[in-house]
C-alpha positions in Angstrom: -148.9 113.6 -21.8 -147.3 112.3 -25.1 -145.9 108.8 -24.8 -142.2 108.3 -24.3 -141.5 105.1 -26.2 -138.3 103.0 -26.0 -137.8 100.3 -28.6 -134.9 97.8 -28.4 -133.8 95.9 -31.5 -130.1 95.4 -31.8 -129.9 93.6 -35.2 -130.0 92.3 -37.9 -130.4 94.1 -41.2 -133.6 92.4 -42.3 -135.2 92.5 -38.8 -134.5 96.3 -38.5 -136.0 96.9 -42.0 -139.1 94.9 -40.9 -139.4 97.0 -37.8 -140.2 100.1 -39.8 -144.0 99.4 -40.4 -144.4 99.5 -36.6 -142.4 102.7 -36.3 -144.6 104.3 -39.0 -147.8 103.2 -37.3 -146.7 104.5 -33.9 -145.8 107.9 -35.4 -149.1 108.1 -37.2 -151.1 107.2 -34.1 -149.1 109.3 -31.7 -147.6 112.2 -33.7 -146.3 113.9 -30.5 -144.6 110.8 -29.0 -141.0 110.7 -28.1 -139.9 107.6 -30.0 -136.4 106.2 -29.3 -134.8 103.1 -30.9 -131.7 101.3 -29.6 -129.7 99.5 -32.4 -126.3 98.0 -32.8 -123.9 100.7 -33.9 -122.7 99.0 -37.1 -126.3 98.6 -38.3 -127.5 102.1 -37.3 -127.6 103.3 -40.9 -130.8 101.3 -41.5 -132.7 103.7 -39.3 -130.4 106.8 -39.4 -132.6 108.9 -41.7 -135.9 107.5 -40.7 -138.2 110.5 -40.0 -140.5 108.5 -37.6 -137.8 108.5 -34.9 -137.1 111.1 -32.3 -133.8 109.6 -31.3 -131.5 106.8 -32.4 -129.3 105.3 -29.6 -126.5 103.0 -30.7 -124.7 100.3 -28.9 -121.2 99.0 -29.9 -121.0 95.3 -29.9 -118.7 94.0 -27.1 -119.1 97.0 -24.8 -120.8 96.7 -21.4 -124.6 97.0 -21.4 -124.4 98.9 -18.1 -123.3 102.1 -19.8 -126.2 101.9 -22.3 -128.6 101.2 -19.4 -127.4 104.3 -17.5 -128.2 106.4 -20.6 -131.7 104.9 -21.0 -132.6 105.1 -17.3 -132.3 108.9 -17.6 -135.7 109.1 -19.4 -139.0 108.2 -17.7 -140.4 105.9 -20.4 -144.1 105.3 -20.6 -143.6 102.2 -22.9 -140.6 99.9 -23.2 -140.6 97.4 -26.1 -138.1 94.6 -26.4 -138.3 93.5 -30.0 -135.2 91.4 -29.9 -136.0 88.8 -27.3 -132.5 87.7 -26.7 -130.4 87.1 -23.6 -128.7 90.4 -24.3 -132.0 92.4 -24.5 -133.2 90.6 -21.4 -130.1 91.7 -19.5 -130.6 95.2 -20.7 -134.2 95.1 -19.5 -133.1 94.1 -16.0 -130.5 96.9 -15.9 -133.0 99.6 -17.1 -135.9 98.4 -15.0 -139.6 99.1 -15.5 -142.3 97.2 -17.3 -141.5 95.8 -20.7 -143.6 94.3 -23.5 -142.3 91.9 -26.2 -143.6 90.0 -29.2 -144.2 86.3 -29.8 -141.2 84.4 -31.3 -143.2 81.2 -31.3 -140.1 79.0 -30.6 -142.2 75.9 -29.9 -144.3 76.3 -33.0 -141.2 77.0 -35.1 -139.6 73.8 -33.8 -142.8 71.9 -34.7 -142.6 73.3 -38.3 -139.0 72.1 -38.6 -139.6 68.7 -37.2 -142.7 68.1 -39.2 -141.5 69.4 -42.5 -143.8 72.3 -42.3 -147.0 70.3 -41.7 -147.6 71.3 -38.1 -147.1 74.5 -36.2 -149.3 76.7 -38.4 -148.4 80.1 -39.9 -146.5 82.3 -37.5 -147.4 85.4 -39.5 -145.1 88.0 -40.9 -142.5 89.2 -38.3 -143.2 92.8 -39.3 -146.8 92.3 -38.0 -145.8 90.2 -35.0 -143.8 93.2 -33.7 -147.2 94.9 -33.2 -148.0 92.6 -30.3 -145.4 94.4 -28.2 -147.1 97.8 -29.0 -150.6 96.6 -28.1 -151.0 99.3 -25.3 -150.3 102.0 -27.9 -153.3 100.9 -30.0 -151.6 100.6 -33.3 -152.2 98.3 -36.3 -150.4 97.5 -39.6 -151.4 99.9 -42.4 -150.9 97.4 -45.2 -147.9 99.2 -46.7 -144.4 97.8 -47.1 -141.4 98.4 -44.9 -139.4 101.6 -45.7 -135.8 102.7 -45.9 -134.5 106.2 -46.2 -131.2 107.3 -47.7 -129.2 110.5 -47.5 -128.0 112.8 -50.2 -124.4 111.5 -50.0 -125.7 107.9 -50.6 -127.7 109.0 -53.7 -124.7 110.8 -55.1 -122.4 107.8 -54.6 -124.8 105.5 -56.3 -125.2 107.9 -59.3 -121.4 108.3 -59.6 -120.9 104.5 -59.5 -123.4 103.9 -62.3 -122.0 106.7 -64.4 -118.4 105.6 -64.0 -119.3 102.1 -65.2 -121.6 103.3 -67.9 -124.5 101.2 -66.5 -128.0 101.7 -67.7 -127.2 104.3 -70.4 -128.7 102.1 -73.2 -130.7 99.4 -71.3 -131.9 98.5 -67.9 -130.0 97.5 -64.8 -130.6 94.5 -62.5 -128.9 93.5 -59.3 -127.9 90.3 -57.7 -126.8 89.7 -54.1 -124.9 86.3 -53.8 -124.0 86.6 -50.1 -125.7 85.3 -47.0 -124.6 85.0 -43.4 -124.9 81.2 -43.4 -123.9 78.6 -46.1 -127.3 77.0 -46.4 -128.9 80.3 -47.5 -126.4 80.8 -50.3 -127.3 79.9 -53.9 -124.3 78.2 -55.4 -121.7 80.6 -57.0 -121.8 78.5 -60.2 -125.5 79.2 -60.5 -124.9 82.9 -60.1 -122.3 82.7 -62.8 -124.7 80.9 -65.1 -127.4 83.5 -64.3 -125.3 86.5 -65.4 -124.3 84.8 -68.6 -128.0 84.6 -69.3 -128.7 88.2 -68.3 -125.8 90.0 -69.9 -127.3 90.1 -73.3 -130.4 91.9 -72.1 -129.5 93.9 -68.9 -126.5 95.4 -67.1 -125.9 93.6 -63.9 -124.6 95.0 -60.5 -123.3 92.5 -58.0 -124.0 93.7 -54.4 -122.6 92.7 -51.1 -120.1 93.5 -48.4 -116.4 92.8 -48.1 -117.1 89.1 -47.4 -118.7 88.8 -50.9 -115.8 90.2 -52.9 -114.3 86.9 -53.9 -117.6 85.5 -55.1 -118.5 88.8 -56.8 -115.2 88.7 -58.7 -115.9 85.2 -60.0 -119.3 86.2 -61.1 -118.0 89.3 -62.9 -115.4 87.2 -64.6 -118.1 84.9 -65.9 -120.4 87.7 -67.0 -118.1 90.0 -68.9 -117.9 93.8 -69.2 -121.7 94.4 -68.6 -121.4 92.8 -65.2 -119.9 95.0 -62.4 -119.2 94.4 -58.8 -120.1 96.9 -56.1 -119.3 94.4 -53.3 -117.5 96.0 -50.4 -117.6 99.5 -52.0 -120.8 100.9 -50.4 -122.3 101.4 -47.0 -125.7 99.9 -46.2 -127.4 103.1 -47.4 -125.2 103.3 -50.4 -126.4 99.8 -51.3 -130.0 101.0 -50.7 -129.4 103.9 -53.1 -128.2 101.5 -55.8 -131.2 99.3 -55.2 -133.5 102.2 -55.9 -131.9 102.4 -59.4 -132.3 98.8 -60.6 -135.3 97.1 -62.1 -135.2 94.0 -60.0 -133.0 92.3 -57.4 -132.3 88.5 -57.1 -131.2 87.5 -53.6 -131.4 84.8 -51.0 -133.2 85.0 -47.7 -131.1 88.0 -46.5 -131.3 91.5 -45.3 -130.5 92.9 -48.8 -133.7 91.4 -50.1 -135.7 93.2 -47.4 -133.8 96.4 -48.2 -134.8 96.2 -51.8 -138.5 95.7 -51.0 -138.3 98.7 -48.6 -137.1 101.1 -51.4 -139.7 99.8 -53.8 -137.6 97.5 -56.0 -139.1 94.2 -57.1 -137.4 91.1 -55.7 -136.8 87.6 -56.8 -136.2 85.7 -53.6 -134.3 82.4 -53.5 -135.4 80.5 -50.4 -133.9 77.3 -49.2 -134.0 76.4 -45.5 -136.7 78.8 -44.6 -140.4 78.7 -45.5 -143.2 81.3 -45.7 -144.7 80.2 -42.3 -141.6 81.5 -40.5 -142.6 85.0 -41.4 -139.5 86.2 -43.2 -140.7 86.2 -46.8 -140.7 89.7 -48.6 -143.2 91.9 -46.8 -145.9 93.7 -48.8 -143.6 94.5 -51.7 -143.5 93.3 -55.3 -141.9 89.9 -55.0 -141.7 86.4 -56.4 -140.2 83.6 -54.3 -138.6 80.6 -55.9 -138.4 77.5 -53.6 -138.4 73.7 -53.8 -141.1 71.4 -52.5 -138.7 69.1 -50.5 -139.6 67.0 -47.5 -136.5 68.2 -45.7 -137.7 71.9 -45.7 -137.6 73.7 -43.4 -134.4 72.7 -41.7 -133.7 76.1 -39.9 -135.2 79.6 -39.8 -131.8 81.2 -39.8 -129.6 78.9 -41.9 -126.5 77.0 -40.9 -122.9 76.1 -41.9 -123.9 72.9 -43.7 -126.9 71.1 -45.2 -128.2 68.5 -42.7 -128.9 66.1 -45.6 -125.7 66.8 -47.4 -127.2 67.7 -50.7 -128.4 71.3 -50.4 -131.0 70.6 -53.0 -133.3 73.3 -51.6 -131.2 75.9 -53.4 -129.2 73.8 -55.9 -132.5 72.6 -57.6 -133.5 76.2 -58.2 -131.9 76.7 -61.7 -130.5 79.8 -63.3 -132.9 79.7 -66.2 -135.9 80.0 -63.7 -134.3 82.9 -61.9 -133.4 84.7 -65.2 -137.0 84.3 -66.4 -138.3 85.8 -63.2 -135.9 88.7 -63.3 -136.7 89.6 -66.9 -140.4 89.7 -66.2 -140.2 91.2 -62.6 -143.3 91.1 -60.4 -145.7 94.1 -60.6 
């Protein structure tokens, strides 16, 4: 009998993108498997067109888990994988029942890395590969390829229309920047982004990416850059953003989901890392990438970022200067 596999990963953007190497490996090893993924409704686009899946089940944030559990209990799963490891996913596991497997989050080792300034705790390994621990009974292994992200025809059309309307890329290349991040300590200063686009505008067209929350910062960056710098912040869905990323030469971004989206569509990335370090496992996975970071004793301070710098100076990102980022973007990694 072909396996019936249930995978739970509610969020976030980067984590869902980094889930795709496991989904690809499961489909390759078990081509007849029924493979279902549960994801938060507002992030479902990340997997909506993924051909590895049999079914995508969405959950709306704030709604009772009992309804979702009733839907999932209707299938006699042979394998149940919890790839979130949160209180919410634990509650869902209890409601659904059955045997579940999960992956190592290495909370103790992660805490050791933070407290020791990265000296103790070891390398936790890429999270994309740690997910495979939950699938050990399925006998799958990483294939050495990057993550993947699939767009639809409407997303491709919207991206093409945007670039044509703004006359981007008709006489030179296009690069993208993503100034946003969920937490302050992962955000490169806006004034650095402004200085960066002033350096780039003579050589490349620039698209500023982000959601509605980044519109204000994007407007300031566009004002600093002039008419060859255009904001797409808040104008595209996740997959529309992915379609834009496919059409640029390189992306500069912090430790965010957009960075992983770019790697997944094959676009080189320049990653600006502050609180997080490579050992946490969230550096760009298997794509063309260069990471700019500062050798400070206070790093790492957090794997996920926070509302303020614990030291008060935010040097981990402030000390990464616009000229270094511009140089990396104009000679993107191969």
